[in-house]
C-alpha positions as CSV (number, residue, x, y, z in Angstrom):
1,M,165.1,-8.9,-91.1
2,K,168.2,-7.9,-90.2
3,R,169.1,-4.2,-90.2
4,K,170.7,-1.8,-93.1
5,I,174.6,-1.2,-93.6
6,R,174.0,2.6,-91.6
7,V,177.1,4.5,-94.0
8,L,178.3,7.6,-92.6
9,V,179.7,10.0,-95.8
10,A,181.5,13.5,-94.6
11,K,183.2,16.2,-96.1
12,P,186.1,16.7,-93.3
13,G,188.0,19.9,-92.9
14,L,187.9,23.0,-94.9
15,D,187.3,21.0,-98.6
16,G,184.1,21.9,-100.5
17,H,184.0,20.0,-104.2
18,D,181.7,17.6,-103.5
19,R,180.4,15.6,-106.7
20,G,182.3,12.9,-105.4
21,A,180.9,12.1,-102.9
22,K,177.6,13.1,-103.7
23,V,178.0,10.4,-106.2
24,V,178.9,7.7,-103.6
25,A,176.6,8.3,-101.7
26,R,174.1,8.5,-104.4
27,S,174.7,4.6,-105.6
28,L,175.0,3.0,-101.8
29,R,172.3,3.9,-101.1
30,D,170.8,2.9,-104.6
31,A,172.8,-1.0,-103.1
32,G,170.5,-0.8,-100.2
33,F,172.5,0.5,-97.2
34,E,171.1,4.2,-95.6
35,V,173.0,6.7,-96.0
36,I,173.6,9.5,-93.6
37,Y,175.6,12.2,-96.0
38,T,176.8,15.6,-93.5
39,G,177.6,17.4,-96.4
40,I,180.7,19.8,-96.3
41,R,183.2,21.9,-93.4
42,Q,182.2,19.1,-90.9
43,T,184.9,19.2,-88.1
44,P,186.1,15.8,-86.9
45,A,183.9,15.8,-83.8
46,M,181.5,17.2,-85.5
47,I,182.0,13.6,-88.0
48,A,181.9,11.5,-84.4
49,E,178.9,13.1,-83.1
50,A,176.8,12.5,-85.9
51,A,178.4,8.9,-86.4
52,L,177.3,7.8,-82.4
53,Q,174.1,9.7,-83.3
54,E,172.8,8.2,-86.4
55,D,174.7,4.4,-84.8
56,V,176.8,4.1,-88.4
57,D,178.7,0.7,-89.3
58,V,181.3,2.4,-91.6
59,V,182.2,6.3,-91.5
60,G,182.8,7.2,-95.6
61,L,185.1,10.7,-95.7
62,S,185.9,11.7,-99.2
63,V,189.6,14.2,-99.1
64,L,190.3,16.2,-101.8
65,S,192.2,19.6,-100.0
66,G,195.6,17.3,-99.4
67,A,194.6,17.4,-95.6
68,H,194.0,14.0,-95.4
69,M,196.8,13.5,-93.0
70,A,195.9,15.6,-90.9
71,L,192.4,15.8,-90.9
72,V,191.2,11.8,-91.4
73,P,193.9,10.2,-87.7
74,K,191.5,13.6,-85.9
75,V,188.1,12.1,-87.3
76,K,189.2,8.5,-86.4
77,E,190.3,9.5,-82.8
78,A,187.1,11.5,-82.7
79,L,185.7,7.9,-83.6
80,V,187.7,6.2,-81.1
81,A,186.4,8.5,-78.1
82,Q,183.3,7.9,-79.1
83,G,183.1,4.2,-78.0
84,M,182.9,3.6,-82.0
85,D,186.4,2.0,-82.7
86,D,185.0,-0.4,-84.3
87,V,183.8,1.4,-87.5
88,L,184.9,0.8,-90.7
89,V,186.8,3.8,-91.7
90,L,186.8,4.3,-95.5
91,V,188.4,7.7,-96.9
92,G,187.6,8.4,-101.2
93,G,190.0,11.0,-102.3
94,I,193.9,12.5,-103.9
95,I,195.1,10.0,-101.7
96,P,199.2,9.6,-102.9
97,N,200.0,5.7,-102.1
98,E,203.2,6.7,-99.9
99,D,200.8,7.7,-97.0
100,V,198.5,5.0,-97.6
101,P,201.1,2.7,-95.2
102,A,200.2,6.0,-92.9
103,L,196.6,5.7,-92.7
104,N,196.2,1.7,-92.7
105,A,198.3,2.2,-89.2
106,I,195.4,3.9,-88.1
107,G,192.8,2.1,-89.2
108,V,191.6,3.3,-92.1
109,K,190.7,-0.7,-94.1
110,G,189.2,1.0,-97.7
111,I,190.8,4.2,-99.9
112,F,189.8,4.8,-103.0
113,G,190.9,7.3,-105.5
114,P,189.3,8.8,-108.6
115,G,188.1,6.6,-110.2
116,T,187.1,3.8,-108.3
117,A,184.0,1.5,-109.3
118,T,181.0,2.9,-107.4
119,Q,180.5,-0.6,-107.5
120,E,184.0,-1.5,-106.2
121,I,183.2,0.6,-102.7
122,V,179.7,-1.8,-102.5
123,D,181.8,-5.0,-102.3
124,F,184.2,-4.0,-99.9
125,I,182.1,-1.9,-97.7
126,H,180.1,-6.1,-98.1
127,K,183.0,-8.0,-97.3
128,E,184.1,-6.1,-94.6
129,L,180.9,-6.7,-93.3
130,A,180.6,-10.1,-93.8
131,E,178.8,-11.5,-90.9
132,P,181.6,-15.0,-90.3
133,A,179.6,-18.4,-90.8
134,A,178.0,-20.2,-88.1
């Protein structure tokens, strides 16, 4: 039996608004993923350490503070430092279109803004982590 896809949902930085992150976490759980929610006010190092300890396949970052261009690269660097450069990194929140190319360039695969259907996130994860046909 294949193990469930493991997803870490985290709120980096000082942003305390976590309703969206909780909705996404619950939706992913309901879709059959194993979900770990770290809570608010996590440092990049704390997120990377939790990702390593929980052996996750996906790290989903929720950023509503506008600090995504400072925080997301630091989380990505911390993941790489932990040897987790192959983990799928997603970002949700208020992300201006002009910042998307820079986030994609550092390895963020999916960016989801306000109002994104949770099923779209579920489908995206399944597509990105699909094993190639033998």
